[in-house]
Every structure is written in structure tokens, then in C-alpha cells.
ROBAZA-843177 format. One line per 3 residues: number of its first residue (from 1); their letters; for each residue x, y, z negated of N, C-alpha, C, O, CB. Coordinates in Angstrom, 3 decimals. Glycine has a CB too. Layout:
% ROBAZA-843177
NUM	A	X Y Z X Y Z X Y Z X Y Z X Y Z  ...
END
This chain:
% ROBAZA-843177
1	MRD	77.297 57.850 -121.574 78.331 56.904 -121.246 78.218 56.557 -119.759 77.125 56.312 -119.248 78.226 55.636 -122.136  79.344 56.540 -119.087 79.378 56.218 -117.659 79.707 54.735 -117.482 80.846 54.357 -117.209 80.420 57.107 -116.912  78.686 53.924 -117.644 78.882 52.488 -117.481 78.444 52.067 -116.082 77.985 52.887 -115.287 78.099 51.699 -118.559
4	AAH	78.594 50.787 -115.799 78.257 50.282 -114.464 76.796 50.560 -114.124 76.481 50.895 -112.982 78.538 48.776 -114.373  75.907 50.426 -115.096 74.481 50.690 -114.856 74.246 52.149 -114.482 73.395 52.443 -113.642 73.652 50.330 -116.098  74.988 53.058 -115.093 74.887 54.484 -114.769 75.209 54.722 -113.291 74.462 55.406 -112.591 75.839 55.311 -115.664
7	YRN	76.311 54.159 -112.828 76.721 54.354 -111.434 75.762 53.662 -110.465 75.425 54.218 -109.420 78.145 53.828 -111.221  75.327 52.458 -110.809 74.388 51.744 -109.933 73.071 52.512 -109.840 72.502 52.631 -108.755 74.136 50.301 -110.455  72.585 53.031 -110.957 71.363 53.831 -110.964 71.528 55.083 -110.099 70.613 55.466 -109.370 70.987 54.224 -112.404
10	MMD	72.688 55.709 -110.184 72.975 56.892 -109.376 72.876 56.561 -107.881 72.304 57.326 -107.106 74.378 57.445 -109.713  73.433 55.428 -107.494 73.389 55.012 -106.085 71.974 54.630 -105.667 71.535 54.961 -104.565 74.341 53.832 -105.843  71.265 53.935 -106.546 69.893 53.518 -106.237 68.958 54.710 -106.063 68.055 54.671 -105.228 69.361 52.608 -107.336
13	RNP	69.167 55.764 -106.840 68.311 56.950 -106.764 68.623 57.821 -105.555 67.800 58.643 -105.150 68.453 57.769 -108.023  69.809 57.644 -104.976 70.250 58.468 -103.843 70.786 57.580 -102.728 71.967 57.666 -102.391 71.332 59.485 -104.287  69.945 56.731 -102.151 70.443 55.727 -101.203 71.001 56.288 -99.892 71.728 55.585 -99.190 69.348 54.782 -100.883
16	HTS	70.681 57.520 -99.555 71.134 58.084 -98.278 72.271 59.093 -98.446 72.584 59.842 -97.520 69.970 58.749 -97.569  72.875 59.108 -99.607 73.931 60.065 -99.877 75.303 59.518 -99.501 75.489 58.308 -99.368 73.913 60.457 -101.335  76.248 60.418 -99.335 77.653 60.051 -99.181 78.330 60.274 -100.521 78.020 61.227 -101.236 78.352 60.882 -98.042
19	VGF	79.253 59.388 -100.854 79.935 59.429 -102.137 81.424 59.543 -101.875 81.976 58.774 -101.088 79.608 58.173 -102.999  82.076 60.487 -102.521 83.516 60.621 -102.386 84.232 59.384 -102.918 83.727 58.698 -103.806 84.002 61.867 -103.116  85.396 59.109 -102.374 86.113 57.894 -102.767 86.504 57.893 -104.232 86.674 56.821 -104.813 87.346 57.726 -101.922
22	TLA	86.654 59.063 -104.854 87.008 59.077 -106.274 85.826 58.670 -107.148 86.001 57.942 -108.125 87.504 60.465 -106.682  84.632 59.130 -106.808 83.446 58.698 -107.546 83.231 57.204 -107.323 82.887 56.478 -108.256 82.190 59.508 -107.107  83.429 56.749 -106.105 83.303 55.324 -105.812 84.308 54.516 -106.631 83.976 53.441 -107.130 83.505 55.063 -104.307
25	ASA	85.521 55.019 -106.771 86.536 54.329 -107.568 86.096 54.214 -109.024 86.326 53.186 -109.661 87.882 55.064 -107.478  85.481 55.236 -109.540 84.976 55.190 -110.917 83.881 54.146 -111.057 83.825 53.432 -112.059 84.448 56.565 -111.345  83.016 54.055 -110.067 81.941 53.059 -110.092 82.516 51.646 -110.057 82.065 50.776 -110.801 80.978 53.272 -108.906
28	VYA	83.496 51.414 -109.209 84.121 50.093 -109.103 84.861 49.760 -110.397 84.789 48.631 -110.882 85.093 50.039 -107.894  85.567 50.733 -110.954 86.268 50.522 -112.219 85.274 50.140 -113.311 85.527 49.226 -114.096 87.056 51.788 -112.625  84.146 50.840 -113.358 83.114 50.526 -114.349 82.545 49.132 -114.140 82.234 48.436 -115.106 81.992 51.557 -114.291
31	ARH	82.409 48.721 -112.887 81.920 47.369 -112.608 82.904 46.323 -113.135 82.490 45.260 -113.597 81.695 47.177 -111.093  84.192 46.619 -113.066 85.211 45.687 -113.556 85.288 45.663 -115.078 85.423 44.600 -115.684 86.568 46.052 -112.985  85.200 46.854 -115.694 85.518 46.974 -117.120 84.351 47.405 -118.001 84.511 47.520 -119.216 86.627 47.942 -117.291
34	GVC	83.200 47.641 -117.422 82.039 48.021 -118.214 81.803 49.517 -118.279 80.655 49.960 -118.275 82.182 47.493 -119.589  82.871 50.307 -118.339 82.757 51.774 -118.387 83.893 52.409 -117.611 84.920 51.783 -117.352 82.758 52.285 -119.846  83.687 53.670 -117.243 84.758 54.478 -116.666 84.566 55.901 -117.152 83.714 56.635 -116.652 84.763 54.405 -115.096
37	ETE	85.355 56.274 -118.116 85.317 57.617 -118.672 86.545 58.390 -118.175 87.389 57.839 -117.468 85.271 57.574 -120.236  86.631 59.633 -118.540 87.704 60.516 -118.074 89.088 59.920 -118.319 89.961 60.009 -117.455 87.602 61.869 -118.762  89.294 59.322 -119.467 90.616 58.784 -119.794 91.019 57.612 -118.908 92.208 57.319 -118.783 90.648 58.354 -121.236
40	HKG	90.069 56.945 -118.300 90.386 55.828 -117.415 90.837 56.294 -116.035 91.536 55.568 -115.328 89.182 54.918 -117.280  90.442 57.490 -115.656 90.727 57.981 -114.302 92.199 58.281 -114.067 92.602 58.497 -112.924 89.925 59.219 -114.032  92.991 58.300 -115.094 94.423 58.506 -114.932 95.213 57.208 -114.908 96.437 57.223 -114.776 94.935 59.380 -116.031
43	SDE	94.523 56.101 -115.034 95.229 54.818 -115.121 95.724 54.368 -113.742 95.202 54.775 -112.704 94.309 53.742 -115.730  96.731 53.529 -113.775 97.271 52.972 -112.531 96.215 52.146 -111.799 96.140 52.186 -110.571 98.509 52.108 -112.821  95.403 51.400 -112.542 94.386 50.569 -111.908 93.339 51.434 -111.205 92.954 51.138 -110.074 93.714 49.658 -112.949
46	WRA	92.874 52.503 -111.865 91.882 53.384 -111.238 92.468 53.996 -109.966 91.793 54.056 -108.938 91.430 54.503 -112.224  93.713 54.447 -110.029 94.365 55.031 -108.847 94.472 54.009 -107.715 94.251 54.347 -106.552 95.765 55.558 -109.212  94.804 52.781 -108.045 94.914 51.733 -107.022 93.558 51.483 -106.365 93.480 51.309 -105.148 95.457 50.422 -107.641
49	IAL	92.506 51.466 -107.151 91.155 51.294 -106.600 90.837 52.456 -105.661 90.350 52.248 -104.550 90.093 51.205 -107.741  91.115 53.674 -106.111 90.825 54.865 -105.305 91.587 54.838 -103.985 91.013 55.112 -102.931 91.177 56.137 -106.086  92.860 54.513 -104.034 93.662 54.469 -102.809 93.188 53.372 -101.865 93.180 53.561 -100.648 95.133 54.257 -103.150
52	DLK	92.797 52.236 -102.413 92.284 51.140 -101.591 90.988 51.556 -100.897 90.826 51.333 -99.698 92.051 49.881 -102.452  90.071 52.156 -101.646 88.804 52.586 -101.051 89.038 53.642 -99.975 88.413 53.602 -98.915 87.862 53.135 -102.132  89.941 54.587 -100.248 90.230 55.637 -99.267 90.832 55.044 -98.004 90.504 55.473 -96.898 91.180 56.685 -99.859
55	ARY	91.702 54.070 -98.158 92.336 53.437 -96.995 91.305 52.669 -96.155 91.393 52.647 -94.927 93.463 52.484 -97.452  90.341 52.047 -96.816 89.355 51.233 -96.096 88.163 52.019 -95.577 87.607 51.676 -94.533 88.863 50.144 -96.985  87.757 53.077 -96.294 86.534 53.792 -95.921 86.753 55.253 -95.532 85.866 55.864 -94.936 85.566 53.733 -97.052
58	GES	87.887 55.813 -95.848 88.099 57.239 -95.617 87.675 58.045 -96.834 87.640 57.528 -97.951 87.328 57.707 -94.376  87.355 59.305 -96.614 87.041 60.216 -97.711 85.725 59.915 -98.419 85.563 60.266 -99.587 87.007 61.608 -97.198  84.781 59.270 -97.732 83.481 59.036 -98.370 82.906 57.676 -97.988 83.236 57.102 -96.950 82.496 60.141 -97.989
61	LSA	82.044 57.187 -98.856 81.361 55.914 -98.675 79.866 56.166 -98.776 79.437 57.155 -99.370 81.830 54.857 -99.727  79.090 55.292 -98.209 77.641 55.357 -98.397 77.311 54.750 -99.763 78.120 54.031 -100.348 76.877 54.605 -97.240  76.132 55.047 -100.248 75.696 54.455 -101.518 75.674 52.936 -101.406 76.041 52.244 -102.356 74.297 54.985 -101.921
64	AQV	75.253 52.411 -100.272 75.214 50.960 -100.065 76.617 50.349 -100.124 76.793 49.253 -100.654 74.556 50.633 -98.716  77.603 51.048 -99.586 78.977 50.543 -99.631 79.500 50.522 -101.071 80.200 49.593 -101.471 79.898 51.406 -98.741  79.155 51.550 -101.838 79.584 51.587 -103.244 78.948 50.431 -104.004 79.632 49.744 -104.762 79.208 52.944 -103.907
67	IAE	77.668 50.209 -103.815 76.986 49.106 -104.492 77.612 47.772 -104.087 77.800 46.897 -104.932 75.476 49.115 -104.162  77.932 47.614 -102.820 78.579 46.368 -102.357 79.935 46.180 -103.022 80.281 45.072 -103.432 78.746 46.378 -100.820  80.690 47.242 -103.127 82.005 47.157 -103.789 81.848 46.827 -105.271 82.619 46.037 -105.816 82.783 48.484 -103.623
70	MTA	80.867 47.421 -105.917 80.608 47.120 -107.340 80.192 45.662 -107.501 80.665 44.976 -108.407 79.505 48.058 -107.913  79.322 45.196 -106.637 78.825 43.825 -106.715 79.965 42.823 -106.519 80.000 41.783 -107.178 77.724 43.594 -105.664  80.885 43.131 -105.627 82.021 42.246 -105.376 82.897 42.084 -106.618 83.579 41.070 -106.762 82.858 42.781 -104.218
73	QVA	82.886 43.061 -107.505 83.724 43.000 -108.707 83.174 42.042 -109.746 83.937 41.493 -110.541 83.862 44.376 -109.315  81.882 41.832 -109.756 81.279 40.986 -110.777 80.876 39.621 -110.245 80.410 38.767 -110.999 80.079 41.669 -111.365  81.058 39.414 -108.933 80.727 38.113 -108.348 81.765 37.079 -108.767 82.944 37.407 -108.898 80.647 38.206 -106.804
76	P	81.342 35.837 -108.978 82.310 34.796 -109.394 83.300 34.446 -108.303 84.166 33.595 -108.505 81.578 33.540 -109.819
END
């Protein structure tokens, strides 16, 4: 299952990697909703997240940027 913990663990294990904006969008979606599976990637909300991340960061984000974006989704 691709839940928020899965994506956060992926970023924590690879702190110096670059992440494509689509993978980052899946991580942010999972932070909002608990999971992001294949069927969620076609949703309007997932697409909006992806386009927003691409507009703000370009084609790729650092692992730290993805974690920051995920954290912002669960902050009060």
C-alpha cells in the first residue's frame, strides 16, 4: 500500500535524491488522504497537486521539499 508513511520513508532513505513532480504529487496526495494508489492518479485533485508542484518547483523536487510539502498537508 502506498500510504503517507511509505512515501515519507522513501524520502528519508534517499535524502539526496531528486523526485519527479508526479511522484511528489502522489506523496502529497497520500499525506492529504492517507493513500495514493493508481486509481487516484487520474483524479482532478491529484492533477491539480501535480500542476501546482510543477509550477512552483519545475520538473523535480528534493526529498526535503517533498517532505515539507507533505508536512504542510497535515499541519493544523
